[in-house]
DSSP file (Angstrom, degrees, kcal/mol; ACC not computed):
  #  RESIDUE AA STRUCTURE BP1 BP2  ACC     N-H-->O    O-->H-N    N-H-->O    O-->H-N    TCO  KAPPA ALPHA  PHI   PSI    X-CA   Y-CA   Z-CA
    1    1 A M    >         0   0    0      0, 0.0     3,-0.7     0, 0.0    29,-0.1   0.000 360.0 360.0 360.0  54.5  154.2   27.9  -80.1
    2    2 A D  T 3   -     0   0    0      1,-0.2    28,-0.0     3,-0.0     0, 0.0   0.234 360.0 -44.3  26.4-144.0  155.6   27.9  -76.6
    3    3 A N  T 3  S+     0   0    0      2,-0.1    -1,-0.2     3,-0.0     2,-0.1   0.285  95.8 122.3 -98.5   9.7  153.9   30.0  -73.8
    4    4 A K  S <  S-     0   0    0     -3,-0.7     2,-0.2     1,-0.1    25,-0.1  -0.395  72.6-105.3 -70.5 146.7  153.3   33.2  -75.8
    5    5 A K        -     0   0    0     23,-0.2    25,-2.3    -2,-0.1     2,-0.5  -0.551  39.1-133.3 -69.4 138.0  149.7   34.4  -76.2
    6    6 A L  E     -ab  30  50A   0     43,-0.5    45,-2.9    -2,-0.2    46,-1.2  -0.864  21.3-170.1-106.7 130.0  148.5   33.6  -79.8
    7    7 A I  E     -ab  31  52A   0     23,-2.5    25,-2.7    -2,-0.5     2,-0.5  -0.952  10.0-153.1-119.1 133.5  146.8   36.2  -81.8
    8    8 A L  E     -ab  32  53A   0     44,-2.4    46,-3.0    -2,-0.4     2,-0.5  -0.944   9.3-161.4-107.6 126.9  145.0   35.6  -85.2
    9    9 A I  E     -ab  33  54A   0     23,-2.4    25,-2.2    -2,-0.5     2,-0.5  -0.926   5.9-173.2-107.6 124.5  144.8   38.6  -87.5
   10   10 A I  E     +ab  34  55A   0     44,-3.1    46,-2.6    -2,-0.5     2,-0.3  -0.943  26.8 135.4-118.0 110.6  142.2   38.5  -90.3
   11   11 A D        -     0   0    0     23,-2.3     6,-0.1    -2,-0.5    -2,-0.1  -0.986  49.6-144.8-155.7 139.0  142.4   41.4  -92.8
   12   12 A D  S    S+     0   0    0     -2,-0.3    23,-0.1     4,-0.0    -1,-0.1   0.521  82.9  85.2 -85.2  -5.7  142.2   41.7  -96.5
   13   13 A E     >  -     0   0    0      1,-0.2     4,-1.8     2,-0.0     3,-0.3  -0.871  66.2-156.6 -97.6 112.9  144.8   44.6  -96.5
   14   14 A P  H  > S+     0   0    0      0, 0.0     4,-2.7     0, 0.0    -1,-0.2   0.869  92.4  56.3 -56.0 -39.3  148.4   43.2  -96.6
   15   15 A Y  H  > S+     0   0    0      2,-0.2     4,-3.0     1,-0.2     5,-0.2   0.910 104.7  51.8 -63.8 -40.1  149.8   46.4  -95.1
   16   16 A N  H  > S+     0   0    0     -3,-0.3     4,-2.5     1,-0.2     5,-0.2   0.919 111.8  46.8 -63.3 -42.2  147.5   46.2  -92.0
   17   17 A I  H  X S+     0   0    0     -4,-1.8     4,-2.7     2,-0.2     5,-0.2   0.939 113.2  49.6 -60.3 -47.3  148.6   42.6  -91.4
   18   18 A F  H  X S+     0   0    0     -4,-2.7     4,-2.2     1,-0.2    -2,-0.2   0.933 114.0  44.0 -54.0 -52.4  152.2   43.6  -91.8
   19   19 A A  H  X S+     0   0    0     -4,-3.0     4,-2.0     2,-0.2     5,-0.2   0.910 115.1  47.7 -65.6 -45.1  151.9   46.5  -89.4
   20   20 A L  H  X S+     0   0    0     -4,-2.5     4,-3.1    -5,-0.2     5,-0.3   0.934 112.9  49.4 -60.7 -48.6  149.9   44.6  -86.8
   21   21 A K  H  X S+     0   0    0     -4,-2.7     4,-2.6    -5,-0.2     5,-0.3   0.893 109.0  52.6 -57.1 -42.3  152.3   41.6  -86.9
   22   22 A L  H  X S+     0   0    0     -4,-2.2     4,-1.6    -5,-0.2    -1,-0.2   0.932 115.1  40.3 -61.4 -47.3  155.3   43.9  -86.5
   23   23 A V  H  X S+     0   0    0     -4,-2.0     4,-1.1     2,-0.2    -2,-0.2   0.935 117.4  46.5 -70.0 -47.3  153.9   45.6  -83.4
   24   24 A L  H ><>S+     0   0    0     -4,-3.1     5,-2.1     1,-0.2     3,-0.6   0.917 112.8  48.9 -66.3 -42.7  152.5   42.4  -81.8
   25   25 A K  H ><5S+     0   0    0     -4,-2.6     3,-1.6    -5,-0.3    -1,-0.2   0.884 108.0  55.5 -60.7 -39.2  155.6   40.3  -82.4
   26   26 A S  H 3<5S+     0   0    0     -4,-1.6    -1,-0.2    -5,-0.3    -2,-0.2   0.779 105.6  52.8 -64.4 -25.7  157.7   43.1  -80.9
   27   27 A K  T <<5S-     0   0    0     -4,-1.1    -1,-0.3    -3,-0.6    -2,-0.2   0.367 127.2 -99.7 -91.9   3.0  155.6   42.9  -77.8
   28   28 A G  T < 5S+     0   0    0     -3,-1.6     2,-0.2     1,-0.3   -23,-0.2   0.559  76.2 137.2  97.0   7.9  156.2   39.2  -77.5
   29   29 A Y      < -     0   0    0     -5,-2.1     2,-0.4   -25,-0.1    -1,-0.3  -0.602  53.0-127.1 -86.7 147.7  153.0   37.8  -79.0
   30   30 A A  E     -a    6   0A   0    -25,-2.3   -23,-2.5    -2,-0.2     2,-0.4  -0.797  34.1-158.0 -88.3 136.1  152.8   34.8  -81.4
   31   31 A V  E     -a    7   0A   0     -2,-0.4     2,-0.3   -25,-0.2   -23,-0.2  -0.969  21.2-178.2-129.7 131.8  150.9   35.8  -84.5
   32   32 A L  E     -a    8   0A   0    -25,-2.7   -23,-2.4    -2,-0.4     2,-0.3  -0.884  18.3-167.1-115.1 155.3  149.0   34.0  -87.2
   33   33 A S  E     -a    9   0A   0     -2,-0.3     2,-0.3   -25,-0.2   -23,-0.2  -0.977  15.0-173.8-146.3 158.9  147.3   35.8  -90.1
   34   34 A S  E     -a   10   0A   0    -25,-2.2   -23,-2.3    -2,-0.3    -2,-0.0  -0.994  21.1-152.1-148.2 144.3  144.9   35.4  -93.0
   35   35 A A  S    S+     0   0    0     -2,-0.3     2,-0.3   -25,-0.2   -25,-0.1   0.432  84.3  49.4 -95.4  -0.7  143.8   37.6  -95.9
   36   36 A S  S  > S-     0   0    0      1,-0.1     4,-2.2    23,-0.0     5,-0.1  -0.982  75.2-130.3-139.3 152.3  140.3   36.0  -96.1
   37   37 A L  H  > S+     0   0    0     -2,-0.3     4,-2.6     2,-0.2     5,-0.2   0.900 108.8  55.0 -63.5 -43.7  137.6   35.1  -93.7
   38   38 A A  H  > S+     0   0    0      1,-0.2     4,-1.8     2,-0.2    -1,-0.2   0.940 112.2  42.3 -58.2 -48.9  137.3   31.5  -95.0
   39   39 A E  H  > S+     0   0    0      1,-0.2     4,-2.4     2,-0.2    -1,-0.2   0.873 112.3  55.4 -67.6 -35.3  141.0   30.9  -94.3
   40   40 A G  H  X S+     0   0    0     -4,-2.2     4,-2.2     2,-0.2    -2,-0.2   0.889 107.5  48.5 -62.8 -40.0  140.8   32.7  -91.0
   41   41 A L  H  X S+     0   0    0     -4,-2.6     4,-1.9     2,-0.2    -1,-0.2   0.887 110.2  52.2 -66.2 -39.1  138.0   30.4  -89.8
   42   42 A E  H  X S+     0   0    0     -4,-1.8     4,-1.6    -5,-0.2    -2,-0.2   0.927 110.5  47.3 -63.4 -44.7  140.0   27.4  -91.0
   43   43 A I  H  X S+     0   0    0     -4,-2.4     4,-1.9     1,-0.2    -2,-0.2   0.896 109.6  55.0 -62.4 -40.0  143.1   28.6  -89.0
   44   44 A L  H  < S+     0   0    0     -4,-2.2     6,-0.2     1,-0.2    -1,-0.2   0.863 109.6  45.7 -60.4 -37.6  140.8   29.2  -86.0
   45   45 A H  H  < S+     0   0    0     -4,-1.9    -1,-0.2     1,-0.2     3,-0.2   0.775 113.6  50.1 -76.2 -28.4  139.5   25.6  -86.1
   46   46 A Q  H  < S+     0   0    0     -4,-1.6     2,-0.6     1,-0.2    -2,-0.2   0.776 111.1  49.6 -80.9 -27.9  143.1   24.2  -86.5
   47   47 A H    ><  +     0   0    0     -4,-1.9     3,-1.5    -5,-0.1    -1,-0.2  -0.800  59.5 175.8-119.2  88.8  144.5   26.2  -83.6
   48   48 A K  T 3  S+     0   0    0     -2,-0.6    -1,-0.1     1,-0.3    -4,-0.1   0.625  75.3  68.6 -66.6 -13.1  142.4   25.8  -80.5
   49   49 A N  T 3   +     0   0    0     -3,-0.1   -43,-0.5   -44,-0.0    -1,-0.3   0.284  64.3 129.1 -94.4  12.4  144.9   27.8  -78.5
   50   50 A I  E <   -b    6   0A   0     -3,-1.5   -43,-0.2    -6,-0.2     3,-0.1  -0.513  40.3-165.6 -68.4 130.4  144.3   31.1  -80.2
   51   51 A N  E     +     0   0A   0    -45,-2.9     2,-0.3     1,-0.3   -44,-0.2   0.824  64.7   1.9 -87.5 -34.1  143.7   33.7  -77.4
   52   52 A I  E     -b    7   0A   0    -46,-1.2   -44,-2.4     2,-0.0     2,-0.5  -0.995  57.7-142.1-154.1 148.8  142.2   36.6  -79.5
   53   53 A V  E     -b    8   0A   0     -2,-0.3     2,-0.6   -46,-0.2   -44,-0.2  -0.970   7.6-160.6-117.8 128.0  141.2   37.4  -83.1
   54   54 A L  E     -b    9   0A   0    -46,-3.0   -44,-3.1    -2,-0.5     2,-0.4  -0.927  24.9-179.7-102.7 120.7  141.7   40.8  -84.6
   55   55 A M  E     -b   10   0A   0     -2,-0.6     2,-0.5   -46,-0.2   -44,-0.2  -0.971  34.1-122.7-131.7 138.2  139.5   41.2  -87.6
   56   56 A D    >   -     0   0    0    -46,-2.6     3,-0.7    -2,-0.4    -2,-0.0  -0.642  20.5-160.4 -71.3 121.9  138.7   43.8  -90.2
   57   57 A M  T 3  S+     0   0    0     -2,-0.5    -1,-0.1     1,-0.2   -46,-0.1   0.528  84.3  59.0 -83.8  -5.7  134.9   44.4  -89.9
   58   58 A M  T 3  S+     0   0    0      2,-0.0    -1,-0.2     0, 0.0    -2,-0.0   0.019  72.8 139.9-111.9  26.0  134.8   45.9  -93.4
   59   59 A M    <         0   0    0     -3,-0.7   -23,-0.0     1,-0.1   -48,-0.0  -0.386 360.0 360.0 -73.9 150.1  136.1   43.0  -95.5
   60   60 A P              0   0    0      0, 0.0    -1,-0.1     0, 0.0    -2,-0.0   0.476 360.0 360.0 -67.2 360.0  134.4   42.2  -98.8
């Protein structure tokens, strides 16, 4: 994923993921996303170059 900063979004609300991805990509960030914490942790372990995680604190 070239030299862009990589952001992981973890949120169970699809609209939140959509909106955040739209804004972050327009600002030049590379974005990965997950709708579950388990999948998000798996992505985090697979991609050691993730710079920041944005996570919904009220997930079920």
